[in-house]
Structures are given as C-alpha cells and as structure tokens.
N, CA and C of each residue as an Amber inpcrd file, in Angstrom:
protein
   699
   1.1000000  -1.4290000   0.3220000  -0.1140000  -0.2380000   0.2760000
   0.9660000   1.1290000  -0.3040000   0.6890000   1.9570000  -1.0980000
   1.1810000   3.1560000  -1.1980000   1.1020000   4.3460000   0.1320000
   2.2530000   4.9610000   0.8430000   2.1520000   5.7760000   1.7420000
   1.5030000   7.0260000   1.5220000   0.9320000   7.4260000   2.0290000
  -0.3000000   8.5640000   1.7480000   0.2410000  10.0500000   2.4750000
   0.5980000  11.3390000   1.7370000   0.9610000  12.6110000   2.4800000
  -0.0890000  13.5190000   1.9290000  -0.5250000  14.3670000   2.8770000
  -1.2780000  15.3860000   2.5710000  -0.0590000  16.0950000   2.8870000
  -0.3680000  17.6140000   1.8920000   0.4370000  18.7770000   1.6390000
  -0.5900000  19.8800000   1.7750000  -0.5960000  20.9650000   2.3720000
  -1.0300000  21.9120000   2.8550000  -0.7660000  23.2770000   2.8520000
  -0.5080000  24.1310000   1.8850000   0.0760000  25.4780000   1.5960000
  -0.9250000  26.1790000   0.6110000  -0.8290000  27.7210000   1.0790000
  -1.7970000  28.6390000   0.6920000  -0.5360000  29.2200000  -0.6920000
   0.6730000  28.2430000  -0.3640000   1.4470000  28.7120000  -1.7770000
   1.6110000  27.9600000  -2.9380000   0.7470000  27.9730000  -4.2900000
   0.6830000  27.2790000  -4.6450000   2.4190000  26.6270000  -5.7190000
   3.5340000  27.4220000  -5.1160000   4.4970000  27.0520000  -5.4980000
   5.1620000  25.9380000  -4.7390000   4.6090000  25.7950000  -3.4990000
   5.2440000  25.2750000  -2.5240000   4.2630000  23.8290000  -2.7250000
   3.1410000  23.8380000  -2.7520000   2.4900000  22.4850000  -3.0450000
   2.8560000  21.7370000  -4.0320000   3.2120000  22.1550000  -5.4280000
   3.5570000  21.9880000  -6.9160000   4.8850000  21.2630000  -6.1370000
   5.9220000  22.1570000  -5.8680000   7.1340000  21.3620000  -5.5700000
   7.3570000  20.1170000  -5.1240000   6.7220000  20.3340000  -3.4930000
   6.6800000  18.9580000  -2.8580000   5.9700000  18.1180000  -3.2520000
   4.4640000  18.3180000  -3.8370000   3.7880000  17.2190000  -4.6630000
   4.6010000  16.3680000  -5.5000000   5.3250000  17.2790000  -6.3320000
   6.4390000  16.3950000  -7.8980000   7.2440000  15.7770000  -6.6500000
   7.8220000  16.4690000  -5.9300000   8.9830000  15.6860000  -5.0180000
   8.6010000  14.1800000  -4.6620000   7.4070000  14.2970000  -3.7630000
   6.8690000  13.3190000  -3.3300000   6.5640000  11.8090000  -4.0150000
   5.6510000  12.2510000  -5.0000000   4.6890000  11.5590000  -6.3320000
   6.1650000  10.9150000  -6.8220000   6.9130000  11.5620000  -7.1370000
   8.3000000  10.9040000  -7.7660000   9.1130000  10.0130000  -7.1210000
   8.7700000  10.0770000  -5.4540000   9.3440000   8.8170000  -4.6190000
   8.6760000   7.3280000  -4.2690000   7.0380000   7.9640000  -5.3560000
   6.1510000   6.9960000  -4.6950000   5.2080000   7.0470000  -3.7680000
   5.0420000   8.3150000  -3.3090000   3.8310000   8.5950000  -2.2080000
   2.9950000   8.8580000  -2.9910000   1.7480000   8.7870000  -2.1550000
   0.3810000   8.9690000  -2.6000000  -0.3440000  10.5550000  -2.2090000
  -0.2600000  11.1980000  -3.0980000  -0.5650000  12.4340000  -2.3010000
  -1.8600000  13.0820000  -2.8040000  -2.2120000  14.3680000  -1.6240000
  -3.1080000  15.2610000  -1.6500000  -2.4650000  16.3400000  -1.2610000
  -3.4890000  17.8820000  -1.8620000  -3.1370000  18.8490000  -1.5710000
  -4.0930000  19.8480000  -1.3270000  -3.9390000  20.7190000  -0.3260000
  -5.0040000  21.4190000   0.5520000  -4.1240000  23.3510000   0.3310000
  -5.1090000  24.0610000  -0.0350000  -4.5080000  25.5090000  -0.4170000
  -4.9470000  26.2750000   0.9960000  -5.7910000  25.3740000   2.1300000
  -5.9690000  26.0630000   2.9430000  -6.6020000  25.8340000   4.2530000
  -6.5600000  25.9460000   5.2960000  -6.6940000  25.0790000   6.5190000
  -7.9090000  24.0480000   6.4810000  -8.7810000  24.8830000   6.3460000
 -10.2570000  24.0140000   6.3070000 -10.1180000  23.3190000   5.4180000
  -9.9590000  23.5300000   4.0900000  -9.4310000  22.2120000   3.0300000
  -8.5980000  21.4490000   3.5820000  -7.4960000  21.4940000   4.1980000
  -6.4450000  20.3980000   4.8150000  -7.0520000  19.5310000   6.0920000
  -8.3040000  20.6710000   6.8130000  -9.0030000  19.6810000   7.8560000
  -9.8980000  18.6860000   6.9350000 -10.5480000  18.9340000   6.3030000
 -11.2700000  18.2570000   5.9700000 -10.7330000  16.7460000   5.2910000
  -9.6040000  17.0980000   4.2310000  -9.1150000  16.0080000   3.9140000
  -8.1140000  15.2310000   4.4950000  -8.0950000  15.4410000   5.8830000
  -7.2930000  14.7840000   6.9790000  -8.3700000  14.1490000   6.9540000
  -9.4420000  14.1370000   7.1330000 -10.7220000  13.4150000   7.8790000
 -10.9340000  12.2490000   6.8570000 -11.0140000  12.3930000   5.5320000
 -11.3400000  12.1490000   4.2710000 -10.0030000  10.7640000   3.8770000
  -9.1440000  11.8440000   3.5130000  -7.8600000  10.9020000   3.0520000
  -7.2090000  10.1120000   3.4030000  -7.0820000  10.4450000   4.9990000
  -6.7190000   9.8640000   6.0450000  -4.8830000   9.6550000   5.6680000
  -4.5160000  10.4680000   5.3940000  -3.0420000  10.4390000   5.4570000
  -1.9690000   9.6710000   6.5600000  -1.0650000   9.0050000   6.0000000
  -0.1090000   8.4790000   6.9880000   0.9470000  10.0760000   7.6120000
   0.8200000  10.9360000   6.6230000   1.6840000  12.0360000   7.2410000
   1.1930000  13.1840000   6.5150000   0.9580000  14.3340000   7.3970000
   0.5450000  15.7430000   6.6860000   1.9990000  16.6820000   6.7110000
   1.9680000  17.1820000   5.8420000   2.9800000  18.7940000   5.7750000
   2.1650000  19.9450000   5.7440000   2.1640000  20.3580000   7.0630000
   1.1070000  21.9850000   6.7930000   1.8300000  23.0450000   7.3820000
   1.5530000  24.1710000   6.3150000   1.9610000  25.0960000   7.0920000
   1.5890000  25.6450000   7.7790000   2.0150000  26.6470000   8.7340000
   1.7040000  27.4110000   9.6190000   0.7730000  28.1680000   9.5050000
   1.3420000  29.2780000   8.5640000   0.3090000  30.1520000   8.4000000
  -0.5100000  30.2810000   7.0480000  -1.9780000  29.7130000   7.2290000
  -2.2460000  28.9950000   6.3300000  -4.1180000  30.3550000   6.4840000
  -4.8880000  30.7110000   5.5370000  -6.2680000  30.9480000   5.6360000
  -6.9610000  30.5460000   6.3720000  -8.0780000  30.7000000   6.6750000
  -9.1290000  29.8720000   7.1370000  -8.5820000  29.0750000   8.7420000
  -8.0240000  28.4100000   8.9030000  -7.4550000  27.7100000   9.9520000
  -5.6040000  27.3190000   9.6890000  -4.8430000  27.9700000  10.9430000
  -3.4080000  27.4020000  10.6360000  -2.9460000  26.2620000  11.0690000
  -1.9980000  26.1750000  10.8850000  -1.4440000  24.8660000  10.8680000
  -1.1970000  24.1090000  12.0800000  -1.5100000  25.2620000  13.2250000
  -1.4320000  24.5000000  14.7000000  -2.9210000  24.5770000  15.1460000
  -3.5740000  25.4350000  14.4570000  -5.0560000  25.0110000  14.9260000
  -5.3220000  23.3950000  14.4580000  -4.9550000  23.2570000  13.2610000
  -5.2620000  21.5870000  12.5710000  -4.4190000  20.5430000  13.5540000
  -3.2860000  20.9920000  14.1990000  -2.7560000  20.0750000  14.9870000
  -3.7120000  19.9450000  16.1510000  -4.1080000  20.8040000  16.3340000
  -4.9880000  20.9650000  18.1140000  -6.5550000  19.9600000  17.2350000
  -7.1240000  20.0630000  16.4600000  -8.0170000  19.2680000  16.4220000
  -7.9930000  17.9670000  15.5060000  -6.8670000  17.5810000  15.0630000
  -6.4370000  16.3450000  15.0420000  -6.4450000  15.2310000  16.1980000
  -6.9820000  13.9580000  16.0980000  -7.3390000  13.1220000  17.5530000
  -6.1390000  12.8970000  17.4930000  -5.4330000  13.4370000  18.6730000
  -3.9960000  12.4600000  19.0540000  -3.8430000  11.4700000  19.0650000
  -4.7780000  10.1810000  19.2670000  -4.4290000   9.1420000  18.9650000
  -4.0840000   8.2880000  17.5260000  -4.7000000   9.3590000  17.1140000
  -4.2940000   8.5510000  15.1140000  -2.9880000   8.7780000  14.9490000
  -2.2780000   7.4870000  14.4750000  -0.6590000   7.6630000  14.2150000
  -0.7240000   8.2380000  12.6820000  -0.7020000   9.7800000  12.7600000
  -0.4440000  10.5640000  11.6520000   0.9930000  11.4400000  12.1320000
   1.8100000  11.0010000  11.1200000   2.7230000  12.1820000  11.7180000
   2.4810000  13.4890000  11.1910000   3.4010000  14.5230000  11.8630000
   3.1160000  16.2120000  11.2550000   4.4990000  16.7720000  11.1290000
   4.2350000  17.5530000  10.2670000   5.8200000  18.0830000  10.0140000
   5.7270000  19.6250000   9.2150000   5.3770000  20.9310000  10.0980000
   5.3070000  21.8480000   9.8460000   5.8840000  22.7430000   9.2680000
   5.5740000  23.4260000   8.0090000   6.4160000  24.5260000   7.5420000
   6.0290000  26.0050000   8.5590000   6.9480000  26.3930000   8.8280000
   7.4400000  28.0530000   9.3370000   7.9370000  28.6720000   8.1060000
   7.3440000  29.9710000   8.2520000   8.3990000  30.9980000   7.2690000
   9.1820000  31.7920000   7.9810000   9.0510000  31.4130000   9.4560000
   9.6880000  32.0970000  10.4200000  10.9430000  30.9560000  11.2610000
  12.2390000  31.4600000  11.1170000  12.9500000  31.0910000  12.1830000
  12.9780000  31.2170000  13.4260000  11.8320000  31.0590000  13.8690000
  11.9320000  31.3610000  15.5450000  11.5460000  30.2280000  16.1330000
  12.4510000  30.5470000  17.2400000  12.1100000  28.7300000  18.2520000
  10.5300000  29.0520000  18.6900000  10.1940000  30.2540000  19.0610000
   8.6980000  30.2590000  19.6870000   7.7560000  29.5910000  18.8560000
   7.8730000  29.1520000  17.6860000   7.0460000  28.5930000  16.5670000
   7.1870000  27.1820000  16.8620000   8.5150000  26.9100000  16.8250000
   8.7760000  25.4280000  17.0360000   8.2420000  25.1330000  18.1080000
   8.4850000  25.6640000  19.1680000   7.9910000  25.2710000  20.6270000
   6.6060000  25.2430000  20.5020000   5.8770000  26.0420000  20.0110000
   4.1570000  25.9580000  20.0010000   3.6480000  24.8700000  19.0060000
   4.7840000  24.3380000  18.1890000   4.1070000  23.0060000  17.3250000
   4.7300000  21.6660000  17.7270000   5.5570000  21.6670000  18.6250000
   5.6360000  20.6900000  19.2270000   4.8700000  20.6240000  20.6620000
   4.4460000  21.4140000  21.2190000   3.8660000  21.4580000  21.9960000
   2.3430000  20.6360000  21.6870000   1.9400000  21.3580000  20.8080000
   0.3600000  20.9010000  19.6950000   0.6270000  19.2070000  19.3340000
   1.4870000  18.6590000  19.1750000   1.7260000  17.2170000  18.7360000
   2.5010000  17.0970000  17.4470000   2.8530000  17.9540000  17.1430000
   3.9870000  18.3210000  15.2940000   5.4810000  17.1360000  16.0460000
   5.4190000  16.6990000  15.0910000   6.5310000  15.4270000  14.8970000
   7.8940000  16.6270000  14.4880000   7.7760000  16.9120000  13.7860000
   9.1790000  17.9970000  13.6330000   8.6570000  19.9060000  12.3730000
   9.1680000  19.9070000  11.8920000   9.2640000  21.2230000  11.7380000
  10.4800000  21.4800000  10.2740000   9.7840000  22.2740000   9.5860000
  11.0130000  22.5580000   8.6940000  10.5580000  24.5860000   8.8250000
  11.6970000  25.0140000   8.0690000  11.4780000  26.2080000   7.7640000
  12.0420000  26.8450000   6.4680000  11.0710000  27.8780000   5.8790000
  10.9370000  28.2260000   4.3590000  12.0770000  29.3070000   4.6290000
  13.1750000  29.6670000   3.4240000  12.8210000  28.4840000   2.4900000
  13.6940000  27.2510000   2.6850000  13.1930000  26.0610000   1.9830000
  14.0110000  24.6480000   2.6480000  14.4060000  24.0090000   1.1700000
  15.6640000  23.1150000   1.2820000  15.9650000  22.4350000   0.5030000
  14.8330000  21.0220000   0.2910000  14.4940000  20.7290000  -1.1640000
  13.6480000  19.7850000  -0.8600000  14.1130000  18.5690000  -0.7310000
  15.7050000  18.2780000  -1.1020000  16.5170000  17.1900000  -0.3450000
  16.0500000  17.1210000   1.1700000  16.0820000  18.2560000   1.9300000
  15.8340000  18.0350000   3.3100000  14.8230000  17.4700000   3.6640000
  13.6800000  18.0600000   3.0910000  12.2010000  17.8520000   3.2020000
  12.0030000  16.0090000   3.1720000  12.7000000  15.7450000   2.0670000
  12.4710000  14.1160000   1.7830000  12.9420000  13.5900000   2.7590000
  14.4840000  13.9740000   3.3790000  14.9500000  13.3730000   4.0190000
  14.0160000  13.2180000   5.6600000  13.6940000  14.1170000   5.7670000
  12.8150000  14.3080000   6.9660000  11.5720000  13.5730000   6.9900000
  10.5790000  13.4320000   5.8100000   9.6130000  12.7780000   5.5080000
  10.0550000  11.0530000   5.7750000  11.0210000  10.6000000   4.9820000
  11.3100000   9.4350000   5.3700000  12.0260000   9.1420000   6.3440000
  12.5680000  10.2770000   7.5710000  12.5240000  10.1960000   8.8860000
  11.3610000   9.5020000   9.4600000  10.7040000  10.6490000   9.4750000
   9.6460000  10.4630000  10.4660000   8.7100000   9.2630000  10.2750000
   8.4400000   8.8970000   8.7840000   7.9650000   7.4790000   8.3970000
   8.4590000   6.5180000   8.9770000   9.9620000   6.5240000   9.0210000
  10.7700000   5.2380000   9.2950000  10.1230000   5.0460000  11.1100000
  10.2300000   6.0070000  11.8170000   9.9160000   6.4420000  13.0460000
   8.6050000   6.0320000  13.4860000   7.7960000   6.3900000  12.7360000
   6.7170000   6.1130000  12.8870000   5.9910000   4.2240000  12.6290000
   7.0020000   3.6250000  11.8120000   6.8100000   2.2540000  11.2390000
   7.9050000   1.6550000  12.3140000   8.4590000   2.5120000  13.5370000
   9.2550000   1.3360000  14.1800000   8.6240000   1.7920000  15.6070000
   7.1360000   1.8280000  15.6220000   6.0840000   1.8360000  16.8100000
   6.5400000   0.1190000  18.1770000   6.7310000   0.2590000  19.1820000
   6.9900000  -0.3160000  19.8670000   5.6040000  -1.9760000  19.4250000
   6.3000000  -2.8600000  19.3170000   5.2550000  -3.9140000  19.0500000
   5.0250000  -5.0270000  20.3750000   3.8530000  -5.0110000  20.6950000
   3.3260000  -5.8730000  21.8060000   2.8110000  -7.0140000  21.9300000
   3.4650000  -7.9520000  22.0110000   2.4690000  -9.6060000  22.0860000
   1.8850000  -9.7540000  23.1680000   2.0190000  -9.3810000  24.0230000
   1.2200000  -9.5870000  25.5810000   0.2690000  -8.4800000  26.2290000
  -0.6210000  -8.8770000  26.6900000  -1.5460000  -7.4690000  27.2260000
  -1.0740000  -7.3910000  28.5050000   0.1670000  -6.1470000  28.1260000
   1.0090000  -5.3260000  29.0050000  -0.0390000  -3.9000000  29.5000000
  -0.4580000  -4.2890000  31.0940000  -1.1620000  -3.1310000  31.4610000
  -0.0070000  -2.4920000  32.7490000   0.4000000  -1.1750000  33.0450000
   0.7280000  -0.8470000  34.0320000  -0.3780000  -0.0050000  35.2870000
  -0.1770000  -0.2620000  36.1430000  -1.3680000   0.3530000  37.2910000
  -0.4620000   0.9750000  38.2370000  -0.8400000   2.3020000  38.4060000
  -0.5310000   3.1580000  39.6630000  -1.6950000   3.4590000  40.0760000
  -2.5600000   2.8410000  41.3910000  -3.6850000   3.3480000  41.9020000
  -4.5730000   3.3430000  40.8330000  -5.3940000   4.8850000  40.2580000
  -6.7360000   4.2540000  39.2810000  -6.0090000   4.8230000  37.9320000
  -4.6780000   5.3250000  38.1770000  -4.0860000   5.1700000  36.5810000
  -3.5150000   4.0280000  35.7590000  -4.3730000   3.9750000  34.5010000
  -4.2990000   2.7910000  34.0710000  -3.2680000   2.7930000  32.6840000
  -2.2250000   2.5240000  32.0420000  -1.6270000   2.7070000  30.8340000
  -1.8010000   1.3750000  30.1830000  -2.3740000   1.3740000  29.2620000
  -2.4010000  -0.0070000  28.4390000  -1.6720000  -0.1320000  27.3340000
  -0.3540000  -0.9380000  27.4190000   0.5230000  -0.6420000  26.4730000
   0.2790000  -1.4220000  25.1260000  -0.9780000  -2.7770000  25.3560000
  -1.2970000  -2.9650000  24.0500000  -2.3970000  -2.1440000  23.5220000
  -3.3640000  -1.3900000  24.0040000  -4.3230000  -0.4480000  23.5830000
  -3.8830000   0.5350000  23.2480000  -2.6690000   0.7260000  23.6450000
  -1.8320000   2.4150000  23.8250000  -2.8020000   3.5760000  23.9560000
  -3.2810000   3.3170000  25.2470000  -4.0460000   4.4450000  25.7800000
  -3.8540000   4.1740000  27.1570000  -4.2390000   5.5960000  27.6250000
  -4.2170000   6.0750000  29.4490000  -5.3830000   6.2700000  29.5500000
  -5.6900000   5.8610000  30.8030000  -7.1890000   6.0610000  31.8270000
  -6.8500000   6.6550000  33.4000000  -7.2570000   7.3500000  33.5140000
  -7.4880000   7.5270000  35.0250000  -8.7970000   7.6430000  35.7800000
  -9.1460000   6.6130000  36.3410000 -10.3540000   6.2560000  36.9840000
 -11.3770000   6.3290000  36.1510000 -10.9240000   5.3530000  34.8550000
 -11.9620000   5.0130000  34.0400000 -11.8040000   6.2500000  32.9080000
 -11.5330000   7.6700000  32.8290000 -11.5100000   8.5870000  31.9130000
 -10.4230000   8.5770000  31.1910000 -10.2120000   8.4680000  29.4280000
  -9.5250000   8.1290000  28.7260000  -9.1280000   9.6970000  29.0340000
  -7.3880000   9.4480000  29.0650000  -6.2940000  10.7300000  28.5980000
  -5.7420000  10.8550000  27.4150000  -6.2390000  11.6610000  26.5190000
  -5.4380000  11.8340000  25.3690000  -4.2740000  12.5120000  25.5040000
  -3.4270000  11.4230000  24.8560000  -1.9800000  12.0300000  24.6170000
  -1.2510000  11.5890000  23.2510000  -0.3270000  12.2120000  22.9470000
   0.6620000  12.0190000  21.4750000   1.0740000  10.4970000  21.7440000
   1.1870000   9.9970000  20.2660000   1.6990000   8.7020000  20.3200000
   3.2930000   8.9190000  21.0820000   4.1430000  10.0070000  20.6820000
   5.3690000  10.2560000  21.4630000   5.2160000  10.3520000  22.9410000
   4.0790000  11.0670000  23.3240000   3.9830000  11.0130000  24.6160000
   3.5370000   9.4660000  25.5050000   2.8050000   8.7500000  24.4590000
   2.9240000   7.6440000  25.1430000   3.9040000   6.7720000  24.9740000
   4.7510000   6.3250000  24.0370000   5.7470000   6.0510000  23.7620000
   6.9940000   6.5510000  25.0860000   7.2440000   7.5980000  25.1380000
   7.9550000   8.0770000  26.4560000   7.6550000   7.6890000  27.8390000
   6.2250000   7.9570000  27.6060000   5.7080000   7.2470000  29.0870000
   6.1210000   5.9300000  29.2480000   5.7860000   4.7080000  28.4650000
   6.0050000   3.5970000  28.3590000   7.4920000   3.3200000  28.8240000
   8.1750000   3.9740000  27.6630000   9.6060000   3.8120000  28.3010000
  10.3670000   4.4040000  29.3580000   9.8880000   4.8970000  29.9320000
  10.3450000   5.6210000  31.1300000   9.5040000   4.6230000  32.2460000
   8.4090000   3.8310000  32.3720000   7.5900000   3.2580000  33.0230000
   8.2510000   1.5880000  33.1220000   8.9020000   1.3410000  32.0380000
   9.4840000  -0.5080000  32.0760000  10.7080000  -0.2040000  32.5130000
  11.5530000   1.0570000  32.7890000  12.8630000   1.0210000  33.1980000
  12.6980000   1.9690000  34.7110000  11.5510000   1.5460000  35.5230000
  11.7060000   2.4920000  36.6720000  13.0480000   2.9710000  37.1920000
  13.0450000   3.8610000  38.1300000  14.0790000   4.3500000  38.9050000
  15.7520000   4.3480000  37.5970000  15.3230000   4.2370000  36.7760000
  16.4390000   3.8270000  35.9560000  16.8340000   5.5370000  35.3490000
  17.8750000   6.2420000  35.5020000  17.9660000   7.5260000  34.6440000
  18.2480000   7.5510000  33.5330000  16.9450000   8.4330000  32.5340000
  17.5590000   8.6260000  31.0370000  17.8820000   9.6450000  31.2270000
  19.2010000  10.3940000  30.2470000  19.7520000  11.4230000  29.7310000
  18.4720000  11.5700000  28.4430000  18.6530000  13.3730000  28.7110000
  17.6850000  13.8290000  27.2240000  17.5880000  13.3920000  25.7890000
  19.3630000  13.2880000  25.4680000  19.7880000  12.5020000  24.5120000
  19.5540000  11.0030000  24.2550000  19.6240000  10.2610000  25.3570000
  19.1540000   8.9060000  25.3610000  17.7500000   8.4270000  25.1420000
  16.6550000   9.2380000  25.7630000  15.1430000   9.6390000  25.2430000
  15.1450000   9.5000000  23.9310000  15.8190000  10.9400000  23.7180000
  15.6960000  11.4900000  22.0000000  15.9790000  10.2520000  21.3940000
  16.9940000   9.5700000  21.2600000  17.1820000   8.2130000  20.4110000
  16.2440000   7.3240000  20.2120000  16.0680000   6.9430000  21.9840000
  15.1040000   6.0070000  21.6650000  13.8370000   5.9940000  21.4700000
  13.0790000   7.1750000  21.4990000  12.1090000   7.2870000  21.6100000
  11.8800000   7.8690000  20.0520000  12.5770000   8.8150000  19.5800000
  12.2740000   9.6410000  18.4400000  13.1520000   9.1630000  17.5580000
  13.7480000   8.6430000  17.6250000  15.0920000   7.7520000  16.7970000
  16.3250000   8.9250000  16.5300000  17.5260000   8.0430000  16.3610000
  19.0230000   8.2660000  16.0360000  19.0670000   9.4280000  15.0770000
  18.1870000   9.4530000  14.0640000  18.1980000  10.6770000  12.5360000
  17.2060000  11.3340000  12.6540000  16.6830000  11.7190000  13.9850000
  15.5910000  12.9940000  14.6650000  16.4140000  14.2860000  14.3230000
  16.1780000  15.3770000  13.8060000  17.1310000  16.1590000  13.5250000
  16.7510000  17.2480000  14.5210000  15.4770000  17.2360000  15.6210000
  15.2180000  18.1090000  16.1930000  15.9340000  18.1350000  17.5330000
  16.1530000  19.2260000  18.4010000  16.9610000  18.7960000  19.8830000
  16.3210000  18.6620000  20.8550000  17.2800000  18.1520000  22.0510000
  17.0840000  17.7220000  23.3220000  15.2690000  18.3270000  23.8300000
  15.6590000  19.6910000  23.3440000  13.9510000  20.8380000  24.1330000
  12.6580000  19.9840000  23.4220000  12.5120000  18.8690000  22.7880000
  11.4610000  18.0680000  22.3300000  11.3720000  17.3710000  23.7890000
  12.1860000  16.8290000  24.4610000  12.0010000  15.9990000  25.2990000
  11.0920000  16.7530000  26.4540000  11.9580000  17.5610000  26.7400000
  11.5120000  18.6170000  28.0950000   9.9420000  19.2280000  27.7600000
   9.8880000  18.9340000  26.3330000   8.1290000  19.6100000  26.1840000
   7.1900000  18.6750000  26.3990000   7.8920000  17.1350000  25.6930000
   6.9670000  16.2760000  26.3190000   6.5480000  15.9720000  27.5010000
   7.9470000  15.8630000  28.5160000   7.6980000  15.4260000  29.6620000
   6.7850000  16.7230000  30.2990000   6.9940000  17.7420000  29.9230000
   5.9960000  19.2540000  30.9910000   4.4410000  18.7350000  30.3510000
   4.1470000  18.4330000  28.9410000   2.2510000  18.3770000  28.5490000
   2.4670000  16.4800000  29.0960000   3.1410000  15.6710000  29.4930000
   2.8280000  14.3040000  30.0730000   2.6160000  14.9410000  31.8990000
   2.9990000  15.4140000  32.3220000   2.7970000  16.0810000  33.7350000
   1.5310000  16.9980000  33.8990000   1.0840000  17.7800000  32.9560000
   0.1660000  18.4010000  32.8310000  -1.2360000  17.6310000  32.0490000
  -1.1390000  16.7660000  31.5400000  -2.3510000  15.6900000  31.3050000
  -2.5480000  14.6520000  32.2860000  -1.2830000  14.2490000  32.8770000
  -1.6370000  13.0330000  33.9840000  -2.0850000  14.2230000  35.3510000
  -1.9000000  15.0970000  35.8130000  -2.3570000  15.8540000  37.0660000
  -1.3120000  15.0950000  37.9980000  -2.2830000  15.9330000  39.0550000
  -1.9100000  15.3860000  40.3520000  -2.6760000  14.1760000  41.0050000
  -1.8790000  12.6360000  41.4700000  -0.4150000  12.9220000  42.3830000
   0.2850000  12.5330000  40.8910000  -0.1390000  12.2980000  39.9860000
   0.8070000  11.4220000  38.8730000   1.6170000  12.2680000  38.4050000
   1.3680000  13.0980000  38.2700000   2.7610000  14.4000000  37.4380000
   4.0500000  13.6440000  38.3790000   3.9120000  13.4520000  39.6540000
   5.1840000  13.2630000  40.2890000   5.7220000  11.8800000  40.0100000
   5.2710000  11.3390000  39.1940000   6.1070000   9.9540000  38.6700000
   6.9620000  10.4310000  37.8050000   6.9370000  11.4850000  37.0010000
   8.2540000  11.7780000  36.3190000   8.6700000  12.6950000  37.1560000
   9.8970000  12.4050000  37.4040000  10.7490000  12.9600000  38.1110000
  12.4420000  13.5800000  37.2490000  12.8150000  15.0850000  37.7000000
  13.6710000  15.5560000  37.0390000  15.0970000  15.6240000  37.8550000
  16.0500000  14.6900000  37.3200000  17.1660000  15.1800000  37.7380000
  17.9180000  16.1700000  37.1960000  18.4470000  17.2360000  37.6470000
  18.8200000  18.3180000  36.9340000  19.7820000  18.2080000  36.6100000
  20.6740000  18.8540000  35.3550000  21.9720000  18.3770000  34.6410000
  21.9550000  17.1740000  34.4210000  21.1460000  16.3110000  34.3990000
  21.1150000  14.6550000  33.9580000  19.7030000  14.1620000  33.2960000
  18.7600000  14.0140000  33.5870000  17.6870000  13.6150000  32.6070000
  16.4480000  13.2870000  33.6350000  15.9130000  12.3550000  33.2000000
  14.2340000  12.0180000  34.0060000  14.1560000  10.6990000  34.4230000
  13.2340000  10.0730000  35.2230000  13.2320000   9.0360000  35.5840000
  11.6940000   8.7990000  36.1340000  11.1210000   7.6610000  35.8980000
   9.6860000   7.5240000  36.8010000  10.1020000   7.1420000  38.3440000
   9.7010000   7.4070000  38.9860000   9.9230000   6.6450000  40.7710000
   8.8860000   7.3430000  41.8540000   8.6720000   7.0140000  42.5910000
   7.7810000   7.5890000  43.8670000   6.3540000   6.9660000  43.8140000
   5.9750000   6.0520000  43.0380000   4.5890000   5.7280000  43.6780000
   5.0630000   4.3690000  42.9270000   3.5260000   3.4210000  43.8260000
   3.5850000   2.2050000  43.9440000   2.9300000   1.7610000  42.3080000
   4.0270000   0.8240000  41.5550000   3.3780000   0.7060000  40.3540000
   3.2370000  -0.8330000  40.2290000   2.1520000  -1.5500000  39.7750000
   1.9790000  -2.7160000  39.4080000   2.1250000  -3.0250000  37.8250000
   2.7980000  -4.1670000  37.4700000   2.7900000  -4.4200000  36.1920000
   1.8370000  -5.7740000  36.0620000   1.1150000  -5.6060000  35.0300000
   0.3940000  -6.9800000  34.4980000   0.8110000  -7.3310000  33.0410000
   0.3440000  -8.7790000  32.7370000   0.9200000  -9.4420000  31.4760000
  -0.2590000 -10.1280000  31.0330000
C-alpha cells in the first residue's frame, strides 16, 4: 500500500514542488490550499503524514494540530516562514513531530519525511496484554491508551512512547539524549528541547498526584519513581 501524504500550503509553488518530489518518490499525495480544506482532507484522505504550513487562510497549521485526534497515527511536519524558536516550541507542544523553515531544500524535506515515516513504522510491537497500574491510573501498552479513574486521557504517540519507556525502566535515569534516540530515533533532527516539552505536557495531562511519577534530575535527565507501580501481563 502506498504511503499517503497530505500537503497543505496557500502558496501553489510550495505545494507543486512538494507534491512533484513526493510523487516521484512513490508517495500518494493530496494537496490543500487552506486550513479548512486541509482539515477536511485529513478526515477523508486519512494520510499517514501531513506537511502543514503554519500560516494558512481559514485555519492555521497550529489549529489543525489541535483538532486532530492525538490517538491517530499521523505524522505531522509543520512549515514555518520564521526561523523562530517560539513557533517550533508551540508546534511541538501541539503534537507536531517535526518542522521545516522556508526557504527549504527539497532534499532536506524528503529526508525528514522518510525519517519520520521510519520512526512511525518502528512503534514498539506488543505481544502480551501489558498493563501498568498506579492506583487508578492505567497505562494499557497493548491498546496504547491511558486512563485515570476510567476516563481516557488523550496523549500523543510520542508522549505515550516516552511514558512507557520510562515506566518499563523504573528508577533508571535517562539523559535527554538517550530519550531522544530511543523514542524519536537517532536520525531525528530536532534538539533535546523536544524531550522537555513532552515531559511537561505529560505532567500537565496526568495531573496530581501522577505528575510526580516523572521526576527530573537536574543536569542529568528524567526517571519514573515515587509511586507503587503494578505491572500486569
């Protein structure tokens, strides 16, 4: 089955360049010229990956990230015209996987697309019904879902992978570089700031007292500790 990629940008020169390059690489491509059209095609086309311009008419790339169901296995690359760290941080906080800055080299875009698809295809496979319980917090590794008191907590794919990795190695301290390699892949181009952003988002979503699970060792990295964890298979 062909890998499906959605390209959304209000500049036709950008969509034409990207679609030509991706079609040549064997991808199935759909194009949108504004945010509303992009969101509709996300639902209809159901791409494996979307390349979204941040600044589009009707709906921004940021807004689309917010509206997409975080549980869907869709890779998101944002395009920004600004070489501004604040745009990149916001994009990552909203669940984007990567970003590129205009003007860009099409070879770099293809590298990032292939890198992200490779990371998405390497999601951990699970053969047993593995579940972690901490009081009324339940992390279902097989179903890739998190619940607190039976209520579903919406977390992104990378947030889930990060949480499970730490849960599988309680009390072990991981450096940011190790987490970046193990969760995002060694060919990930982004920096270790990505790890900090995802840890902060996990703490916010888990809330008290479970935010205390994710402990920071300043100058070193992160670990899971502090609460009674039950592992079921």
